[in-house]
Each structure stands twice: as structure tokens, then as C-alpha cells.
C-alpha positions as CSV (number, residue, x, y, z in Angstrom):
1,M,105.9,104.3,103.4
2,Y,108.2,107.1,103.6
3,E,107.5,110.8,103.7
4,Y,109.7,113.4,102.1
5,K,110.9,116.9,103.2
6,F,112.5,119.5,100.8
7,I,114.7,122.5,102.0
8,R,115.7,125.2,99.7
9,I,119.0,126.9,100.7
10,R,119.5,130.2,98.6
11,T,122.9,131.1,97.2
12,S,124.7,134.3,96.8
13,I,124.2,135.7,93.4
14,W,127.9,137.0,93.2
15,S,129.6,134.0,94.7
16,G,127.2,131.1,94.4
17,L,127.9,130.2,98.1
18,P,124.9,129.0,100.3
19,K,123.5,131.7,102.6
20,Q,123.0,129.3,105.3
21,D,125.3,126.4,106.5
22,Y,123.8,123.3,105.0
23,R,125.7,121.3,107.5
24,K,123.7,122.8,110.3
25,V,120.5,122.2,108.4
26,I,121.3,118.4,107.8
27,Q,122.4,117.7,111.5
28,S,119.2,119.5,112.8
29,E,117.0,117.5,110.6
30,A,118.7,114.2,111.4
31,K,117.8,114.9,115.1
32,E,114.2,115.0,114.0
33,G,114.5,111.6,112.3
34,W,115.1,112.8,108.7
35,R,117.8,111.3,106.6
36,L,119.5,113.1,103.9
37,I,119.1,111.4,100.4
38,Q,120.1,113.9,97.9
39,I,121.3,117.5,97.3
40,L,120.4,119.2,94.0
41,T,122.4,122.2,92.7
42,P,120.6,123.5,89.7
43,T,122.8,126.3,87.8
44,G,121.6,129.5,86.5
45,I,122.7,131.6,83.6
46,S,126.0,132.4,85.4
47,M,126.6,128.5,85.7
48,L,126.7,129.0,89.5
49,P,124.1,127.1,91.6
50,S,121.1,129.5,92.2
51,F,120.2,127.4,95.3
52,Y,120.6,123.9,97.1
53,E,117.6,121.7,97.3
54,L,118.2,119.3,100.2
55,I,115.9,116.2,100.2
56,F,115.2,114.3,103.2
57,E,113.1,111.1,103.9
58,R,111.9,109.2,107.0
59,L,109.4,106.4,107.7
60,K,106.0,107.7,108.4
61,A,104.9,107.3,112.0
62,E,102.5,104.6,111.5
63,F,105.2,102.5,110.0
64,V,107.7,103.0,112.7
């Protein structure tokens, strides 16, 4: 059985660039045993992404 974690990284309204370094977030979560499985980038009215949703998974402790 897996458990999932969702981390939302906001983007700048003007440039669409992330306000956090998503690479650091991914590396930090990997150290905790989380594996990145997908990044969602929904777009807003401006057609720029309004945020990045990072989705992680790992085996639940009782299954490790």
C-alpha cells in the first residue's frame, strides 16, 4: 500500500515562474523516502501555470 503527498508551489502572476526552487523540494522529499511521480501545471486565464502541484508516493511504513 502506498501513501501520497501533494506539494503546491505557487508561481509569479507576471512571469509564471515558480516562487520556490522545485528541484530543492524534490531532493528534500527524496531524502524522506518520497518518490516524485508527477508534476501538474494547470494554466490560468493568462495561459501561464498558476502553480505546480508535485505529487510524491512512498510505501507505507507497515509495508516496508
